[in-house]
C-alpha positions in Angstrom: 44.7 47.4 252.7 42.8 45.4 250.2 42.2 42.0 250.4 43.1 39.1 248.4 39.8 38.7 246.2 38.9 35.4 247.2 35.7 36.0 248.8 32.9 38.3 247.7 30.3 40.4 248.8 27.3 38.7 249.5 24.1 39.8 247.8 25.8 40.2 244.6 27.0 38.4 241.4 29.2 39.2 238.6 30.2 37.8 235.1 32.1 39.0 232.0 32.3 37.5 228.6 33.5 38.3 224.7 30.3 39.2 222.5 32.3 40.4 219.4 32.8 44.2 220.0 36.5 44.1 220.3 37.8 42.5 216.9 40.7 41.0 219.0 37.9 38.7 220.8 39.1 39.5 224.4 36.3 40.0 226.9 34.3 43.0 226.4 30.7 42.5 228.1 30.2 42.7 232.0 27.4 42.5 234.5 27.6 42.8 238.1 23.8 42.0 239.4 22.0 41.6 242.8 21.7 37.5 243.3 18.2 38.0 243.3 17.7 40.2 240.7 15.6 42.8 243.4 16.5 46.5 243.2 18.8 47.9 246.0 20.1 51.3 247.0 22.2 52.7 244.5 23.9 55.8 243.7 26.3 57.6 241.1 28.7 60.1 240.2 28.9 61.1 236.2 31.3 62.9 234.2 31.1 66.6 234.1 31.9 66.5 230.2 28.9 68.5 228.4 28.9 65.8 225.8 28.0 62.7 228.0 27.6 59.4 226.1 24.4 57.7 225.7 24.7 55.5 228.3 25.6 58.3 230.9 22.2 59.9 230.1 20.3 56.5 230.6 22.1 55.5 233.6 21.2 59.0 235.4 17.5 59.1 234.1 17.1 55.5 235.2 18.3 56.3 239.0 16.0 59.5 238.5 12.8 57.5 237.8 13.6 54.5 240.4 14.5 57.4 243.4 18.0 55.6 243.6 17.6 51.8 243.7 19.1 49.4 240.8 19.3 45.7 240.3 22.5 45.6 237.7 25.0 47.2 236.0 25.7 46.0 232.8 29.2 47.3 230.8 30.5 47.3 227.6 34.4 48.0 226.4 35.4 48.6 223.0 33.0 50.9 222.1 32.4 54.3 224.2 28.7 54.5 222.4 29.3 58.0 222.6 28.4 60.8 219.9 25.7 58.3 218.5 22.7 60.5 219.0 19.2 59.2 219.2 20.4 55.6 218.1 22.9 55.2 220.5 20.3 56.0 223.6 18.1 53.6 222.0 21.0 51.0 222.3 21.6 51.9 225.9 17.8 51.5 226.7 17.8 48.4 224.6 20.8 46.8 226.5 19.2 47.6 229.9 15.7 45.8 228.6 17.6 42.8 227.6 19.4 42.5 231.1 15.9 43.0 232.9 14.4 40.6 230.8 17.2 37.8 232.4 16.9 39.1 236.2 13.3 39.6 236.0 13.2 43.1 237.0 12.5 46.4 235.3 14.5 48.0 232.7 15.0 51.4 234.8 16.4 49.4 237.5 19.7 48.4 235.1 22.2 51.1 234.8 24.5 51.0 231.8 28.2 51.9 231.2 30.5 52.0 227.9 33.9 52.7 227.3 35.8 52.5 224.1 36.1 54.8 221.1 33.6 57.6 220.7 31.7 58.6 217.6 31.6 54.9 216.5 28.5 53.6 216.0 28.1 50.5 218.7 27.9 47.4 217.1 24.6 46.2 218.8 24.0 43.0 216.9 27.2 41.6 218.8 26.0 43.1 222.1 23.0 41.3 221.8 24.6 37.9 221.0 26.9 38.1 224.4 23.9 38.7 226.5 22.6 35.4 226.9 25.9 33.7 227.9 26.5 37.2 230.3 23.6 36.6 232.2 24.0 32.4 232.1 27.9 32.9 233.7 26.9 35.3 236.8 28.4 34.0 239.9 29.5 35.2 243.1 33.0 34.3 242.0 32.7 36.3 238.7 34.1 39.5 239.6 37.7 39.1 237.9 35.9 38.0 234.5 34.2 41.3 234.7 37.2 43.4 235.9 38.4 41.7 232.5 35.8 42.7 230.6 35.9 46.2 231.5 39.4 46.8 230.1 40.3 48.5 227.3 43.9 49.9 226.9 44.1 49.3 230.7 47.7 47.2 231.5 45.8 44.9 234.1 42.2 44.7 235.4 41.2 46.3 238.6 39.2 44.3 241.1 39.7 45.0 244.9 38.1 44.3 248.1 38.3 45.9 251.5 37.0 44.7 254.8 35.2 47.1 257.1 34.0 46.1 260.5 31.4 43.5 259.6 31.0 44.3 255.6 32.9 44.4 252.8 33.1 46.9 250.0 34.8 45.5 246.1 35.5 47.8 243.5 36.2 46.7 239.8 37.4 49.6 237.8 39.0 50.4 234.2 40.8 53.4 233.4 44.0 54.1 231.3 43.8 57.5 229.6 41.2 60.1 229.3 41.6 60.5 232.9 41.2 64.3 234.4 39.7 65.7 237.4 36.0 65.9 237.4 35.9 63.1 237.0 39.0 61.5 236.8 37.9 57.2 230.2 37.0 55.6 233.8 34.2 53.5 235.0 34.3 52.2 238.4 31.3 49.7 240.4 31.6 49.6 244.2 29.1 47.1 245.9 28.7 46.4 249.6 26.9 44.4 251.8 26.7 47.3 254.6 23.0 48.7 254.9 22.7 52.5 253.5 19.7 54.6 252.1 20.3 56.1 248.3 21.0 59.6 249.9 23.5 58.2 252.2 25.1 56.2 249.8 25.2 59.3 247.6 26.6 61.2 250.1 29.5 58.5 250.8 30.1 58.3 247.3 30.6 61.7 246.3 32.9 62.3 249.3 35.1 59.0 247.9 34.9 60.4 244.5 36.1 63.7 245.7 39.7 62.7 247.0 40.5 60.0 244.8 39.0 59.9 241.0 38.6 63.8 241.2 42.4 64.0 242.3 43.6 61.8 240.0 44.7 63.0 235.9 47.0 61.6 233.2 46.0 63.5 230.2 43.8 66.8 231.4 41.1 65.1 229.0 37.8 64.3 230.8 36.0 61.5 229.0 32.1 61.8 227.7 31.5 58.2 229.7 33.1 58.6 232.9 30.7 57.1 235.7 31.3 55.6 239.1 28.4 53.6 240.6 27.7 52.5 244.1 25.4 49.6 245.1 24.4 48.4 248.7 22.8 45.0 249.4 22.1 45.8 253.0 22.8 42.0 254.5 25.4 43.4 257.0 23.4 46.3 258.2 24.1 49.7 259.2 27.9 50.2 259.6 29.0 53.6 260.3 33.0 53.0 258.8 31.1 52.3 255.3 32.1 56.1 253.9 35.8 55.4 255.2 36.0 52.3 253.6 34.3 53.4 250.4 37.3 56.2 250.5 39.6 53.6 250.8 38.3 51.5 247.9 38.4 54.4 245.4 41.6 56.0 246.7 43.3 52.5 245.7 41.5 52.1 242.4 43.0 55.7 241.6 46.4 54.6 242.3 46.0 51.6 239.9 44.7 53.7 237.2 47.8 56.1 237.7 50.2 52.8 238.0 48.6 51.3 234.6 48.2 54.7 232.9 48.8 54.6 229.1 52.5 54.9 228.3 53.5 55.8 232.1 56.6 55.0 233.4 56.3 57.1 236.6 53.2 57.9 239.0 53.4 61.1 240.9 52.1 63.0 243.7 52.0 66.9 243.7 51.2 68.6 246.8 50.4 72.2 247.1 50.6 73.3 250.5 50.5 77.0 252.1 47.4 78.0 249.7 45.5 80.9 250.4 42.0 78.9 250.1 41.2 75.0 249.5 40.0 76.0 246.1 43.3 77.6 245.3 45.2 74.8 246.3 43.2 72.7 244.4 43.3 74.5 241.3 47.3 75.1 241.6 47.7 71.3 242.2 46.0 70.7 239.5 47.6 72.9 236.8 51.0 71.7 237.8 50.0 67.9 237.3 48.3 68.9 233.9 51.2 70.5 232.7 52.9 68.7 229.7 56.4 70.2 230.6 56.4 68.8 234.1 54.9 65.3 232.8 58.2 65.5 230.7 60.8 66.4 232.9 59.0 63.7 235.2 60.2 61.1 232.5 63.5 62.2 231.7 64.1 62.6 235.5 64.9 66.2 235.5 64.1 68.1 238.7 63.8 71.3 236.5 61.7 73.0 239.6 61.2 75.9 237.2 58.5 74.3 235.1 56.6 74.1 238.5 57.2 77.5 239.9 55.6 78.8 236.2 52.9 76.6 236.2 52.0 77.7 240.0 52.3 81.5 238.8 49.9 81.0 235.8 46.8 78.4 238.1 45.1 81.6 238.5 45.6 80.6 242.4 47.3 83.6 244.9 50.7 83.3 244.3 53.9 85.6 245.3 57.0 84.6 243.6 59.3 85.4 246.4 57.4 83.2 248.9 57.2 79.7 246.9 59.3 77.0 248.2 59.6 73.7 246.1 61.2 69.8 247.2 61.2 66.9 245.3 60.7 64.4 247.9 62.8 65.4 250.8 65.4 67.7 248.6 64.1 71.0 248.6 65.2 72.6 245.5 63.8 76.2 245.5 63.3 78.4 248.7 61.7 81.4 248.8 61.2 81.8 244.9 65.2 81.1 244.2 67.5 78.1 244.0 68.9 76.7 247.2 71.6 74.3 247.9 70.9 70.8 248.2 72.0 67.1 248.1 72.3 66.3 244.2 73.1 62.6 244.7 69.6 62.6 246.9 67.6 64.6 244.4 68.9 62.1 241.5 68.0 58.6 243.7 64.3 60.8 244.0 64.0 61.6 240.2 65.1 57.8 239.4 62.5 56.4 241.5 59.1 54.9 240.0 56.9 56.9 242.3 58.1 60.7 242.6 56.4 63.2 245.3 56.6 66.9 245.0 55.7 69.7 247.2 55.3 73.4 246.3 54.6 75.5 249.2 52.4 78.8 248.4 53.9 80.5 251.8 50.1 82.1 251.6 47.9 80.4 253.9 47.2 77.4 255.2 45.2 75.4 252.6 46.5 72.0 250.9 45.5 69.8 248.1 47.1 66.9 246.5 46.5 65.6 243.1 48.1 62.0 241.7 49.5 61.9 238.2 52.0 60.4 235.8 54.7 61.0 233.6 54.4 61.7 229.7 56.2 59.4 227.5 56.8 58.6 223.9 54.6 55.2 224.9 51.8 57.6 225.2 51.7 59.5 222.0 52.3 56.3 220.2 49.1 54.8 221.8 47.0 57.9 221.0 48.2 59.3 217.6 45.4 56.9 215.9 42.0 55.7 217.1 43.2 52.4 216.8 
């Protein structure tokens, strides 16, 4: 369970300001940094998109240069700084240099993230104007301000804190659309006072992402900017429970993303069981979750299980139409490939709920996978039919 965000993670400060990247004047520049500006173990997982944004390229290079250490993460919203060429990379590097000047660290010890519109030059003069107030306002209680400044079309900021045995893990995130496995546009920054080497932190982060952000989809679109970063201050000492708590934080952030997804009225989970292999289970679950027909059925509260079976059969996973069964919540509607008798009143109640669980048993093995997704509504189309 997440704790109310009244505490902070020792060893870190944060801030968030409005610098003018967003025409609305909303906050659009965020910072998470070590209290003293010194680098600590850091790790990151990035988008699998082969058109990575400039900040992804720069952050990856900085972590390689330092061997997995960082003093800060600076994030702008309102502009993705993606598909911006050499100038975009120069802007990302200059952003890191400005933060480094303020913290007294090296530029390669600063990581950078951006989120917003793709292919539009970053208004760097605006970002530069916000740097002094951003650095001046950093504070141990500044996490909510940073979470607010990370938002684009998110319904609300995502700022959580989990308590482990003798240590804390915080999570800040943004993400409302362009969410798809590998990774599920989203950014997240985790901080902890537990001790971990860069390698240990990276292993824990990859495992946490695999079962959370990589098991989330809203629209099947993988962003150019997806980045999850973890920083470990180490003041609480080595804590064996760190990987588990990091996984819990990522799982809750992924759930909050689905809750606040663009135009979403329902959050759903597809659990594929009985698959011939783990890879088959993941592939089949993802195919169902990314089906616009299935998503539309959810919006209409229509238990049209034929669409689910069709997606399973076309997923590329091992499949036998005479062995598949489908249930919405506890109500089985398809047994061994054909419709079965069920409680219509109970089924209507399941479909009317805000959260809908779907189970598809392939009857071919013992592998299971779960993907979280949403319905598809007219509001999603209205949000995405234009760039602004």
